[in-house]
C-alpha positions in Angstrom: 0.3 0.3 0.2 1.3 3.3 -1.0 2.5 6.1 1.5 -0.2 8.6 -0.4 -2.5 6.5 1.0 -1.6 6.1 4.5 1.2 8.6 4.9 3.6 6.2 6.8 6.7 4.6 6.1 5.6 1.4 7.6 3.6 1.0 4.4 4.8 1.6 0.7 4.8 5.1 -1.2 2.6 5.3 -3.8 1.7 8.2 -6.5 -0.2 8.9 -9.7 -1.3 11.3 -12.8 -4.5 12.7 -14.8 -5.5 15.5 -16.4 -7.1 18.8 -15.1 -9.3 24.9 -14.5 -10.8 27.0 -12.0 -9.0 30.4 -12.5 -8.3 30.7 -8.6 -5.7 28.7 -7.7 -4.2 27.3 -4.7 -1.4 30.0 -2.7 1.9 29.6 -4.2 4.4 28.8 -1.5 8.2 29.1 -1.5 10.3 25.7 -2.4 10.8 24.2 0.6 14.5 24.8 1.9 17.3 21.4 2.1 14.5 19.0 0.7 16.1 15.6 -0.1 17.1 15.2 -3.4 14.3 13.4 -5.9 15.2 9.6 -6.6 16.8 9.2 -9.8 14.3 6.6 -11.7 15.9 4.4 -14.8 13.8 2.5 -17.2 13.1 -1.1 -16.3 10.6 -2.6 -19.0 7.2 -2.6 -20.3 4.5 -4.4 -18.5 1.5 -4.7 -20.5 3.0 -6.2 -23.9 0.4 -5.7 -26.6 1.2 -8.7 -28.5 0.5 -10.8 -25.3 -2.8 -8.7 -23.5 -5.6 -10.8 -23.3 -7.7 -8.0 -22.9 -7.1 -5.5 -25.3 -9.8 -3.8 -27.1 -8.0 -0.5 -28.3 -4.1 -1.3 -27.9 -3.8 1.2 -25.5 -3.0 0.9 -21.7 -3.1 3.8 -19.1 -3.3 5.0 -15.1 -1.6 2.5 -13.6 -2.9 2.4 -9.2 -0.4 0.0 -7.2 -2.6 -1.7 -4.2 -0.6 -3.7 -1.5 -3.0 -6.9 -1.6 -1.1 -8.8 0.8 -1.3 -6.4 3.1 -4.9 -6.2 3.3 -6.6 -9.1 1.5 -7.3 -12.8 2.6 -6.1 -15.2 0.0 -4.7 -12.7 -2.7 -3.9 -13.7 -6.0 -0.4 -12.2 -5.7 1.3 -9.5 -3.2 0.7 -6.7 -5.3 -2.5 -5.9 -7.6 -1.9 -3.6 -10.4 -4.9 -2.0 -12.0 -5.4 -0.4 -15.0 -7.5 0.5 -18.1 -7.8 1.1 -21.9 -8.9 4.9 -22.5 -11.5 4.4 -25.5 -14.4 2.6 -26.0 -15.4 0.3 -25.0 -12.6 0.2 -22.1 -13.1 -1.4 -19.0 -10.9 -1.8 -15.8 -8.5 -4.5 -15.6 -6.4 -6.4 -12.7 -2.9 -7.6 -13.0 -1.1 -9.6 -10.1 2.3 -10.0 -9.3 4.2 -11.1 -6.1 7.0 -8.5 -6.4 7.1 -5.3 -8.2 9.8 -6.0 -10.0 7.4 -8.8 -11.3 6.7 -11.0 -13.7 2.8 -9.3 -14.0 0.2 -11.8 -14.6 -2.9 -10.6 -16.0 -5.8 -11.6 -15.0 -8.4 -14.3 -16.6 -11.1 -12.3 -16.7 -10.9 -8.8 -17.5 -12.7 -6.3 -17.4 -13.5 -6.6 -13.7 -16.0 -3.5 -13.9 -17.1 -3.0 -17.5 -18.3 -0.3 -19.3 -22.3 -1.0 -19.1 -23.4 -2.2 -15.3 -26.7 -2.6 -15.4 -29.0 -0.8 -13.9 -26.2 1.7 -12.6 -24.6 2.4 -15.8 -24.4 2.4 -19.5 -21.3 4.1 -20.7 -19.1 4.3 -23.6 -16.0 3.2 -21.2 -14.6 3.4 -18.0 -11.2 3.9 -16.9 -8.3 5.5 -14.6 -8.9 3.1 -12.1 -7.6 4.1 -8.3 -7.6 1.6 -5.4 -7.4 2.6 -1.5 -8.1 0.5 1.5 -11.2 1.8 3.2 -10.5 1.2 6.9 -13.6 2.4 8.2 -15.4 0.1 5.7 -13.2 -2.5 6.0 -12.8 -2.7 1.8 -11.1 -2.1 -1.3 -12.6 1.4 -3.0 -11.9 1.7 -6.0 -12.9 4.8 -7.8 -12.9 5.2 -11.5 -14.3 7.3 -14.3 -17.2 6.8 -17.0 -17.8 9.3 -18.9 -15.6 11.7 -18.9 -17.9 13.6 -17.0 -18.4 11.6 -14.0 -15.6 9.8 -11.5 -17.5 6.6 -9.1 -16.5 3.9 -6.9 -17.5 0.8 -6.1 -16.1 -1.7 -3.1 -14.6 -4.9 -3.1 -13.5 -7.7 -0.5 -11.5 -9.2 -2.7 -10.2 -7.0 -5.2 -11.4 -8.6 -7.9 -15.3 -8.8 -7.4 -16.8 -5.8 -7.1 -20.1 -4.1 -5.9 -21.5 -0.9 -7.5 -20.7 2.2 -5.3 -22.3 5.8 -6.5 -21.0 9.0 -8.3 -18.8 10.5 -6.0 -17.6 13.8 -8.0 -19.5 15.5 -11.5 -19.2 18.6 -13.7 -21.6 20.5 -11.8 -19.8 19.7 -8.4 -16.6 21.6 -10.1 -18.5 24.8 -10.8 -19.1 27.0 -14.1 -17.7 25.8 -17.4 -16.3 22.5 -16.2 -16.4 19.9 -19.0 -14.5 17.1 -17.7 -14.3 15.4 -14.6 -11.7 12.4 -14.2 -8.5 10.7 -13.2 -9.3 11.1 -9.8 -6.2 9.6 -7.3 -7.5 9.7 -3.5 -5.3 9.3 -0.7 -5.5 9.4 3.0 -5.9 13.2 4.3 -2.8 15.0 5.4 -4.2 17.5 7.8 -5.9 15.9 10.9 -7.2 19.0 11.1 -9.2 19.6 8.3 -12.5 17.4 9.5 -11.4 15.6 6.4 -10.6 12.0 6.4 -9.4 11.6 2.4 -8.7 13.6 -0.3 -8.9 13.4 -4.2 -6.9 15.0 -6.9 -8.6 15.0 -10.1 -8.8 16.4 -13.4 -11.1 19.1 -14.3 -11.2 20.3 -17.9 -13.1 23.5 -18.7 -14.7 25.4 -21.6 -11.4 26.7 -22.5 -10.3 23.3 -23.2 -7.1 23.5 -20.6 -7.1 20.9 -17.9 -6.3 21.7 -14.2 -5.7 19.7 -11.2 -8.6 20.6 -8.3 -9.2 19.0 -5.0 -12.2 17.3 -3.4 -12.0 16.2 0.6 -14.6 13.5 2.2 -15.6 12.0 5.4 -15.9 9.1 4.7 -14.4 8.4 0.9 -18.0 8.4 -0.5 -19.6 11.8 0.2 -17.2 14.2 -1.6 -16.8 18.5 -1.6 -15.1 20.2 -3.9 -12.9 22.8 -3.0 -12.9 26.2 -4.9 -10.1 26.9 -6.7 -7.4 24.9 -8.5 -4.5 23.1 -6.7 -2.2 22.9 -10.0 -2.5 25.8 -13.1 -0.9 24.9 -16.2 2.1 27.1 -16.5 4.7 28.1 -19.6 6.1 24.8 -20.9 3.1 22.4 -19.5 1.5 22.6 -22.9 -1.7 24.2 -21.7 -2.7 21.0 -19.5 -2.0 19.6 -16.2 -3.5 15.9 -15.4 -3.2 13.0 -13.1 -2.4 14.6 -9.8 -1.5 12.4 -7.1 0.1 13.1 -3.0 3.5 11.7 -2.4 5.3 12.0 0.4 9.2 11.9 0.1 12.4 12.7 2.6 9.4 14.4 5.2 7.8 16.6 2.8 4.6 16.6 1.0 4.5 16.5 -3.1 1.6 16.5 -5.6 3.1 15.2 -8.6 1.3 15.4 -12.2 2.2 15.0 -15.8 1.7 18.0 -18.2 1.2 18.0 -22.2 4.9 17.4 -22.5 5.0 14.3 -21.3 7.1 14.9 -18.1 6.5 14.0 -14.5 6.2 17.0 -12.2 6.4 17.9 -8.7 5.3 20.7 -6.6 5.9 21.1 -2.5 2.9 21.1 -0.8 1.6 21.9 2.9 -0.3 19.2 4.5 -3.9 22.0 4.6 -2.7 21.0 0.5 -3.0 24.5 -0.3 0.4 26.0 0.0 2.1 25.0 -3.4 5.5 25.4 -4.3 7.2 26.1 -7.7 7.5 23.1 -10.4 10.2 20.8 -10.7 10.9 18.2 -13.4 10.5 14.8 -11.6 11.2 12.3 -14.1 11.3 12.3 -18.2 11.9 9.5 -20.9 15.9 9.3 -21.8 15.0 9.1 -25.1 17.0 5.6 -25.3 16.0 2.6 -26.8 11.7 2.0 -25.4 12.3 4.9 -22.9 10.5 7.2 -25.3 7.8 9.6 -25.2 5.6 10.7 -22.2 6.0 9.9 -18.5 2.3 10.2 -17.5 -0.2 9.4 -14.8 2.8 8.8 -12.5 2.5 6.1 -9.6 5.2 6.1 -7.3 6.0 2.7 -4.4 8.4 2.9 -2.4 8.9 -1.3 -0.8 12.1 -1.6 1.6 15.1 0.3 0.3 13.2 0.1 -3.5 11.8 2.8 -4.8 9.5 2.3 -8.3 7.6 4.9 -10.8 4.9 3.1 -12.6 3.1 5.1 -15.5 2.1 5.6 -19.2 4.7 5.5 -21.4 4.1 6.6 -25.3 2.0 8.6 -27.1 -1.5 9.2 -25.4 -3.3 7.1 -27.6 -1.1 4.2 -28.0 0.3 4.3 -24.4 1.5 1.3 -22.3 2.2 0.7 -18.9 6.0 1.0 -17.9 8.0 1.2 -15.1 11.3 2.5 -13.8 13.3 2.2 -10.4 15.3 4.2 -8.4 19.0 3.9 -9.3 21.5 6.0 -6.7 24.2 6.4 -9.2 21.5 7.9 -12.1 22.1 11.5 -12.9 19.2 13.8 -12.2 17.5 15.1 -15.3 18.1 18.3 -16.1 16.4 21.2 -14.8 15.3 23.9 -17.0 16.7 26.9 -16.7 14.6 30.0 -14.5 13.5 32.3 -16.9 11.7 35.1 -17.8 10.8 37.3 -20.5 10.0 41.3 -20.5 6.3 42.0 -20.7 5.6 45.3 -21.5 2.3 46.4 -22.3 3.3 49.3 -24.3 5.4 47.5 -26.6 4.3 43.5 -25.9 6.2 42.4 -29.2 9.6 43.9 -28.7 8.8 46.8 -31.8 11.8 49.0 -30.3 14.2 46.8 -28.8 14.2 43.3 -30.6 17.2 41.0 -29.6 20.0 40.4 -32.3 19.0 38.4 -34.8 15.3 39.9 -35.1 14.7 40.8 -39.0 12.6 43.8 -40.0 11.9 43.1 -43.7 12.9 47.2 -44.1 15.6 46.4 -46.8 14.7 44.3 -50.7 16.6 41.5 -48.9 16.9 38.9 -46.0 19.8 40.6 -43.7 22.6 38.9 -42.4 20.9 37.0 -39.4 19.8 34.2 -41.7 22.1 31.4 -41.9 20.6 29.2 -44.9 17.9 29.1 -47.4 16.8 25.2 -47.6 16.3 24.8 -51.3 17.8 27.8 -52.0 17.7 27.5 -55.9 13.7 27.1 -55.8 13.1 30.1 -53.1 11.3 32.7 -54.7 10.7 34.7 -51.6 10.3 38.6 -51.8 11.0 41.4 -49.4 10.1 44.9 -49.9 7.5 47.7 -48.1 8.3 46.2 -44.6 7.5 42.5 -44.7 8.5 39.5 -46.1 6.6 37.3 -48.8 6.4 34.0 -49.1 4.7 32.4 -52.0 2.4 28.6 -50.8 4.8 26.5 -52.4 3.2 23.0 -53.8 4.0 20.6 -51.3 5.2 20.2 -48.0 8.1 20.8 -45.8 10.2 18.9 -48.3 9.5 20.4 -51.2 9.2 24.3 -50.0 12.2 26.4 -49.9 12.7 27.6 -46.2 14.6 30.5 -44.8 16.4 29.4 -41.4 18.2 30.6 -38.2 19.9 28.1 -36.0 17.9 27.7 -32.9 20.4 29.0 -30.3 21.4 27.0 -26.7 19.3 27.4 -23.7 16.2 29.6 -23.2 15.0 31.5 -26.2 11.1 33.5 -27.4 10.7 34.1 -31.1 8.2 36.1 -32.5 6.1 36.6 -35.7 3.1 38.6 -37.2 1.7 36.5 -40.4 -0.8 37.3 -42.8 -2.7 34.6 -45.2 -6.3 34.4 -46.7 -6.4 30.6 -46.6 -10.1 29.1 -48.3 -8.8 25.6 -50.2 -7.8 23.1 -48.1 -3.7 22.6 -47.2 -3.1 25.9 -47.6 -1.0 27.3 -44.4 1.7 29.7 -43.3 3.7 30.0 -40.1 6.7 29.2 -38.2 9.0 25.6 -38.9 11.3 24.3 -36.0 13.3 21.8 -38.4 15.8 19.1 -37.8 15.7 17.3 -41.4 12.4 16.7 -43.8 11.5 13.9 -41.6 12.2 15.7 -38.2 10.2 19.0 -37.7 7.5 21.1 -36.1 4.8 23.4 -37.5 2.7 26.1 -35.8 0.7 27.7 -38.7 -2.9 29.4 -39.6 -4.0 27.3 -42.7 -7.5 25.6 -43.9 -8.8 22.2 -43.2 -11.7 20.5 -44.2 -13.9 22.0 -41.6 -12.4 25.6 -42.3 -9.8 27.9 -40.7 -7.6 25.6 -38.4 -4.9 26.9 -35.7 -2.4 23.8 -35.4 0.5 22.8 -33.9 2.8 19.6 -35.5 5.2 17.6 -34.5 6.5 15.1 -37.0 9.1 12.8 -36.3 10.5 10.1 -38.8 6.9 9.0 -40.2 5.1 9.6 -36.6 2.4 12.8 -36.9 1.6 14.3 -33.6 -1.3 17.3 -34.2 -3.0 19.8 -32.2 -5.5 21.7 -34.2 -9.0 23.8 -33.4 -10.7 26.8 -35.3 -9.1 30.1 -34.1 -10.4 31.7 -31.4 -11.1 34.7 -33.6 -12.6 32.9 -36.5 -12.5 34.6 -39.0 -8.6 35.5 -38.6 -6.4 35.8 -41.3 -3.5 37.8 -39.1 -2.2 36.4 -36.1 0.7 36.6 -34.1 2.7 33.3 -33.4 4.9 32.8 -30.9 7.8 29.8 -29.7 9.7 30.1 -25.9 11.8 27.8 -25.3 13.5 27.0 -21.5 16.2 25.1 -23.4 14.7 21.8 -23.1 11.1 21.8 -24.6 9.6 24.7 -26.7 5.8 26.1 -26.1 3.6 27.7 -28.7 1.7 30.4 -28.2 -0.5 33.1 -30.3 -2.4 36.3 -30.1 -4.9 37.9 -32.3 -4.2 41.4 -31.3 -0.5 41.4 -30.9 -1.2 42.2 -27.1 -2.1 39.1 -24.9 -0.8 35.6 -25.9 -2.3 32.4 -24.7 -0.6 28.9 -25.0 -1.8 26.7 -27.8 -0.9 23.3 -28.5 1.4 20.8 -26.9 5.1 21.9 -26.2 8.1 20.2 -28.2 10.7 18.4 -26.4 13.8 19.4 -27.2 15.0 15.7 -26.4 12.9 14.1 -28.7 12.8 16.5 -31.7 16.3 18.0 -31.3 15.0 20.9 -34.1 18.4 23.1 -35.0 16.5 25.9 -37.3 13.8 27.8 -37.3 12.2 30.5 -39.7 8.7 31.1 -41.6 7.0 28.8 -44.2 4.3 28.8 -46.2 3.0 25.7 -48.6 -0.2 24.5 -50.2 0.1 20.3 -50.6 -0.1 18.8 -53.1 -4.0 18.6 -53.7 -4.2 21.5 -56.3 -5.0 24.4 -54.0 -4.3 28.0 -55.8 -1.0 29.4 -54.7 -1.6 32.5 -52.6 0.9 34.4 -50.8 1.8 34.8 -47.0 3.3 37.9 -45.3 5.1 38.3 -42.5 6.0 41.4 -40.9 8.9 40.8 -38.8 11.0 38.2 -36.9 11.6 39.1 -33.6 13.7 37.8 -31.0 12.9 38.5 -27.5 15.5 40.5 -25.3 16.0 38.9 -22.0 15.0 41.5 -19.4 18.4 42.8 -18.5 18.9 43.7 -22.0 15.5 45.4 -22.4 15.9 47.0 -19.3 19.3 49.0 -20.8 17.3 49.3 -24.2 14.3 50.9 -22.9 16.7 53.0 -20.5 17.4 54.8 -23.3 15.1 57.3 -24.4 12.4 59.7 -22.9 10.0 58.0 -20.3 7.0 55.9 -20.8 3.9 57.6 -20.3 2.8 57.8 -16.9 -1.1 58.1 -15.8 -2.3 60.4 -12.9 -5.2 59.8 -10.8 -6.1 61.6 -7.2 -7.1 60.2 -3.9 -10.3 62.6 -3.9 -13.1 60.9 -1.8 -11.7 57.9 -1.2 -11.9 57.8 2.2 -15.1 59.3 2.9 -16.9 60.3 -0.4 -16.0 63.7 0.1 -14.4 65.8 -2.2 -13.1 68.2 0.5 -9.9 69.9 -1.2 -7.4 67.5 0.8 -6.3 64.9 -1.2 -3.3 63.4 -3.2 -2.1 63.3 -6.9 -0.4 60.0 -7.6 1.5 59.4 -10.2 2.0 56.1 -11.8 4.1 54.4 -14.8 3.5 50.9 -14.7 6.1 49.7 -17.1 8.8 51.3 -19.6 11.6 53.8 -19.5 11.8 55.8 -16.0 12.2 59.8 -15.5 14.4 60.8 -12.8 12.4 64.2 -12.1 8.2 64.4 -12.1 6.4 67.9 -12.3 3.0 68.3 -11.3 0.9 71.6 -12.3 -2.2 72.7 -11.3 -4.3 74.9 -13.4 -0.3 75.2 -15.5 1.3 76.4 -12.4 3.8 74.5 -11.1 3.3 73.5 -7.5 5.7 70.6 -7.2 8.8 69.0 -8.0 9.4 65.7 -7.3 12.6 63.8 -8.2 12.5 59.6 -8.8 14.5 57.0 -8.4 14.9 55.6 -11.4 15.0 51.8 -12.0 13.9 51.1 -15.8 11.7 49.1 -16.4 10.2 49.0 -13.8 6.8 50.8 -12.2 7.7 54.6 -10.9 4.9 56.0 -8.3 4.8 59.5 -6.7 2.3 61.0 -4.7 2.0 64.9 -4.0 -0.2 66.0 -1.0 -2.8 69.0 -1.9 -4.5 70.8 1.1 -6.8 73.3 1.6 -8.4 73.7 -2.0 -11.8 75.4 -1.6 -14.8 74.5 -3.7 -14.2 74.4 -7.4 -12.9 72.6 -10.5 -9.0 72.2 -10.8 -6.9 70.4 -13.6 -3.9 68.9 -12.8 -1.2 67.7 -15.4 2.3 66.2 -14.9 6.0 66.1 -16.7 8.1 63.7 -17.0 11.9 63.8 -17.2 14.9 62.3 -17.5 18.3 62.7 -19.8 16.5 61.7 -22.9 13.8 64.1 -22.6 10.6 65.0 -21.3 6.9 63.3 -21.2 3.5 64.9 -21.2 1.2 63.0 -19.0 -2.5 63.2 -19.8 -4.0 65.9 -17.7 -6.9 65.2 -14.7 -9.8 67.4 -13.7 -10.8 67.0 -10.0 -13.7 68.7 -8.7 -13.9 70.2 -5.3 -17.8 70.4 -3.9 -16.9 69.3 0.4 -14.4 72.4 1.1 -16.6 74.1 3.3 -18.0 72.6 6.5 -21.2 70.8 6.6 -24.1 72.1 7.6 -24.4 72.3 11.1 -28.3 72.3 13.2 -28.6 74.7 15.9 -31.4 74.2 18.5 -32.7 75.9 21.4 -33.0 72.9 24.3 -34.7 75.2 26.9 -38.1 76.5 26.5 -38.9 77.9 29.6 -38.9 81.4 28.2 -37.0 82.9 31.0 -33.9 84.3 29.0 -31.5 81.7 30.2 -31.4 79.2 27.8 -28.5 76.9 26.3 -28.3 76.8 22.7 -26.8 73.6 20.9 -25.1 73.2 17.4 -24.7 69.6 15.7 -22.7 68.7 12.6 -23.5 65.2 12.3 -21.4 63.9 9.3 -19.4 65.7 6.6 -16.6 68.0 6.4 -15.5 69.3 10.0 -15.3 73.0 11.0 -12.2 74.7 12.8 -14.3 77.8 14.4 -17.3 78.7 15.1 -19.5 81.8 15.3 -23.3 82.5 17.3 -25.0 85.4 15.3 -27.6 87.1 17.2 -30.0 88.8 15.6 -27.2 89.6 13.1 -24.3 90.4 15.1 -21.9 88.2 16.5 -22.1 87.4 20.0 -19.7 84.1 20.9 -16.8 82.5 19.2 -15.2 79.2 19.1 -12.7 76.8 17.7 -13.0 73.1 16.7 -10.7 70.4 16.3 -11.5 68.7 13.2 -11.9 65.2 12.9 -13.9 64.7 9.3 -16.4 63.1 8.4 -16.9 62.5 12.5 -19.6 64.5 14.0 -18.9 68.1 16.2 -21.0 69.4 18.5 -20.9 72.9 20.5 -23.4 73.8 23.8 -23.8 77.8 24.2 -25.1 79.2 27.7 -26.8 82.4 26.8 -27.8 84.7 29.9 -30.1 87.4 31.1 -31.4 87.7 27.4 -34.1 90.5 26.9 -37.7 90.2 26.6 -39.0 90.0 22.8 -38.1 87.3 19.6 -34.8 86.9 18.8 -33.3 85.4 16.1 -29.8 82.6 16.4 -27.5 81.3 13.7 -24.5 79.3 13.8 -21.6 79.8 11.3 -19.0 76.7 11.2 -15.6 77.7 9.7 -13.0 76.4 8.4 -9.9 77.2 5.3 -12.4 75.9 2.5 -14.8 78.3 3.5 -18.0 79.0 6.1 -21.3 77.0 6.2 -24.5 78.6 8.1 -27.3 76.6 10.1 -30.8 77.4 9.8 -31.9 80.5 12.0 -33.4 79.4 15.4 -36.2 82.0 16.7 -36.4 82.4 20.8 -38.9 84.1 22.6 -38.2 85.6 26.0 -41.7 86.7 27.8 -41.9 89.9 30.1 
């Protein structure tokens, strides 16, 4: 039994994976300090020999789940049970067994043990992704599985072979709005005793944006589940837009959520016992690319038995997977981690028109620049550079026939963007970026025409094997797109923009281990089906600068435009003449000086600390303004020039005190009385003056504390008989406000 199930060292340690969005991820946590190094796994071989398997309806097997049968079951078929399944219809849940984790593994003769049709409970196209755990309270094995993709279920067994149906445990509706798939669940004993839950579950949720995330559900009994809002793991750069197969694994006293991504790597992130604080991604294992150890390492299941640690996983392409395993080798080299890298993100210049890196070409001459290393099949080349663009005809044929202008791919991290226009209308017309090793090893990222209409596609072609991710463009009739490739030196992630500002990852990433591309460049062709030759135009071809180079570049110019705002009315809603005028320069070339003008009169000069292209901010206090309208503008200056900042208008309407209410609190008409003035809420006064029949008879001071109440009591003695009118005036530097008059009658 795995320690992810029991979370204790006396039992074996297990982990696995599936596919999973909600847009609010759990809190990120810093990486664990002095964490024990990961075990380094060495490929041992395939468990599911497809030619020998008795139950093999679709020639693919996924999602291994290891259960320590000998620790829980009476007279099991073997010490260890391996649950697995095909994915495609009519997939059912399978069982294999062995007395050692090293095998040999024997297929149960009567698979599937759970079929896709289980009357009267369900009749679905397939059931898959089994996950086994012993439920202490029930005293039975619980097996979780999905079918259809929108529903995950459970069944129970006392022997691990014959099962009683349980119920649905999680579904699309439980995950929140926009969930389209709920599958690939892994269940474990909850690591937080204070949570009130006995069990936790990581599962994959797909959403309407077709990106898969890992979510969390919790349960007191393994039967009734509550889905926690948010996601545990969101796909990041290099994940190919999807993560799946989340599993809980403990190693060296540290908990990890392990999973696979669309690149086919198994990843690990630290996670705390509350399953809330999630650390940065690290590569746990990838295939070596040698011999049969190629393709994905997905749905990881880690088991420690004695001194040995094993990794069971899906190996190979998604729709042709098999179950393989690897074993920890203390002498093995750890996988190379991607170099931590970030790229500038400048809203004012998102595609680096002004600060592109070396090797870029703006196509502003009459030929390709000297940055291009070669043109494959140069003798048949018909591309042209004119009017600020590179025009490439859609050559007849494909990669092996087209003329290809190329640059060498640099070592280490890099990022490349181009803007391409092609008005496709016939099948196979296409243009985009081509990653190239040879005519039989390449990767395409393009806008083209398919049978169903316009399509955006990512294709990896490897010696006759084709892997394709394609869909209609998010902007259906787009004929201009911005295509970007981002590499960490180990993988290459495509992303697309329809406005040249916001980029989204698209398709699976390319592994440099599997496909060692050497060159990249623009291309256009139309296949061999007789489609019309049309032109594709590329406006530029730009390598992104690294942050430090970009900072140096943008610093050599006048300041970027800033934005003015004010705090008038922020605190209380009162526009009372005391506020701050604030300047924010969110990104770009910094300024050394801010000058602020009120109604074109200079009122403040503020020195600024320059750290281009980081944000800059400043605040200028303004006080004592009377009611009226004021215009503020600013200038930002550095050694390269002055940049005007757009003006703002501020209206002051509450500078003077709010109106006080005056009343007579003594109505016996004997000439001795007390007047009381109250300002219940609003701009406060700093002084008051009492008027009797229009003449000042008393004055005093007040302590302002806007917008709190203010109160004044004034004793009046020896008032002569007759009728008298009293008013009180509340004043501050912004003006004066007079109460309504109060009439007092004194009897003779």
